[in-house]
VEXTORKE-800231 format. One record per atom (N, C-alpha, C, O): z, y negated, x. Coordinates in steps of 0.001 Angstrom, whole numbers, padded with zeros to 6 digits, always signed. Atoms other than C-alpha are relative to their C-alpha. Last residue first. Layout:
ZYX
...
***
This chain:
-000240+000354+001832
+020289+004178+017392
+001131-000977+000077
+001598-001464-000953
-001287-000893+000248
+019120+003835+021066
+000151-000394-001526
-000283-001343-002178
-001070+000748+000039
+015347+002139+020955
+001216+000693-000185
+001074+001435-001157
-001189-000593+000545
+012278+003608+021729
+001283-000494+000482
+001639-000666+001648
-001279-000355-000925
+009424+001634+022346
+000840+000716-000755
+000792+000711-001985
-001451-000138+000499
+006027+001694+020485
+001025+000222+001147
+000793+000928+002128
-000414+001390-000372
+002560+000819+022054
+001458-000317-000280
+002042-001325+000118
-000132+000396-001609
+001662+004482+022401
+000442-001545+000190
+000733-001932+001321
-001031-000727-000482
+002665+005096+018552
+000219-000297+001449
+001320-000563+001932
+000527-001200-000779
+000147+002744+017358
+001517+000519+000772
+002388-000205+001257
-000506-001126+000371
+001542+000351+014312
-000686+001333+000988
-000981+002385+000422
+000909-000903-000840
+001092-002795+015832
+000563+001387-000277
+001545+001821+000324
-000815-001132-000559
+002565-004987+013035
-001086+000926+000593
-002135+001275+000052
+000441-001563+000386
+000698-007996+012310
+000562+000780+000934
+000628+000580+002147
-000227-000444+001549
+002365-011601+012256
-000579+001464-000279
-000284+001972-001361
+000661+000763+000956
+000699-012758+015493
+000098+000364-001271
-000884+000394-002013
+000857+000858-000902
+002110-009681+017256
-000921-000888-001000
-001679-000379-001827
+000853+000906+001052
+004552-007661+015641
-000433-000904+000849
+000301-001419+001692
+000198+001345-000008
+005711-004646+017953
-000616-000705-001126
-001359-000108-001906
+001507+000630-000180
+006690-001238+016739
-000220-001382+000098
+000114-002043-000885
+000324+001439+000437
+010114-000099+017555
-001551-000281+000244
-002194-000278+001294
+001088+000690-000688
+010628+003622+017540
+000032-001284-000476
+000248-001509-001666
-000417+001234-000745
+014105+004810+016602
-000908-000664+000763
-000582-001321+001751
+000282+000010-001499
+013128+008337+015493
+000106-001224+000995
-000198-001165+002186
+000029-001350-000382
+014550+008388+011935
-000061-000048+001608
+000964-000090+002289
-001563-000214+000426
+015201+004569+010759
+000227+001564+000814
+001286+001732+001419
-000020-001035+000913
+011889+003344+012355
+001473+000421-000133
+002294+000172+000750
-000404-001081-000697
+012011-000029+013779
+000252+001309-000926
+000830+001204-002008
-000395-000897+001169
+009578-002899+013012
+000577+001482+000562
-000092+002224+001281
+000194-001582+000252
+009480-005476+015508
+000164+000475-001276
+000668-000161-002202
+001166-000328-001096
+009656-009092+016617
-000393+001420-000201
-001301+001837+000517
+001250+000275+000861
+012027-010345+013520
-001095+000393+000720
-002151+000239+000106
+000658+001294-000533
+015033-010728+015973
-001264-000215-000436
-001964-001080+000090
-000803+001497+000077
+017199-008376+014125
-000812-001219+000263
-000794-002224-000448
-001103+000108-000944
+014608-005871+013689
+000507-001022-000185
+000033-001940-000855
+000092+001241-000843
+012696-005375+010453
+000986+000038+001112
+002076+000537+000831
-000774+000960+000316
+013147-001646+008868
-000287-001177+001194
-000420-000862+002377
-000284+001030-000960
+010753+001070+008841
+001071-001319-000366
+001135-001704-001533
+000122+001336+000426
+010933+004221+006562
+000101-000948+001353
+000698-000536+002347
-001159+000460+000201
+009801+007487+007868
+000274-001466-000292
-000586-002250+000110
+000096+000107+001553
+006449+009244+008217
+001160-000599-000773
+001167-000449-001995
-000624-000902+001030
+007403+010917+011354
+000086-000336-001275
+000806+000243-002089
-000296-001383-000569
+004676+009680+013953
+000788+000823-000913
+000365+001953-001156
+001130-001035-000179
+003139+006959+011902
+000082+001168+000853
-000872+001937+000971
+000232-000478-001357
+006206+005478+010949
-001068+000778+000156
-001075+001876-000401
-000930-001242-000535
+005983+004117+007455
-000446+000245+001327
-001567-000103+001698
+000122-000515-001543
+004562+000925+005896
+001081+001001+000132
+002192+000997-000398
+001262-000908-000200
+004473+000561+002202
-000091+000465+001180
-000518+001614+001296
-000435-001363+000976
+007807-001247+001448
-001081+001005+000137
-000778+002116-000297
-001013-000703-000578
+007305-003646+004445
+000243+001308-000842
+000555+002403-000373
+000609-000477-001182
+004145-004964+003035
+000966+001185+000848
+000610+002262+001326
+000741-000807+000498
+005831-005805-000200
-000573+000806+000981
-000576+002018+000768
-000910-001274+000688
+008734-007385+001378
-000897+001175-000393
-000582+002341-000153
-000324-000173+001623
+006264-009486+003294
+000663+001193-000455
+000377+002344-000125
+000646-000969+000710
+006130-009691+007164
+000547+000015-001490
+001756+000006-001722
-000639-001020-000292
+006912-013357+008464
-000740+001330-000942
-001630+001144-001772
-000175-000827+001209
+004653-016190+008680
+000775+001343+000088
+000361+002033+001020
***
C-alpha cells in the first residue's frame, strides 16, 4: 500500500515545516526546502529528524 494523496497533502517536514514529496523510488518523503529524506517503513512514514538523511538538491 502506498502513501495516500490525502496523507501526503497534510504531512510536513518536522524540522522546517515545508512540503514533502514522494521520492522517485517510493521509499521516502523528501522535503522541498531542507532536502531531508524521511524513510517509509512498512507503509508508515518515519517522521523523525534523526532518522532522516540529507540528499543533494
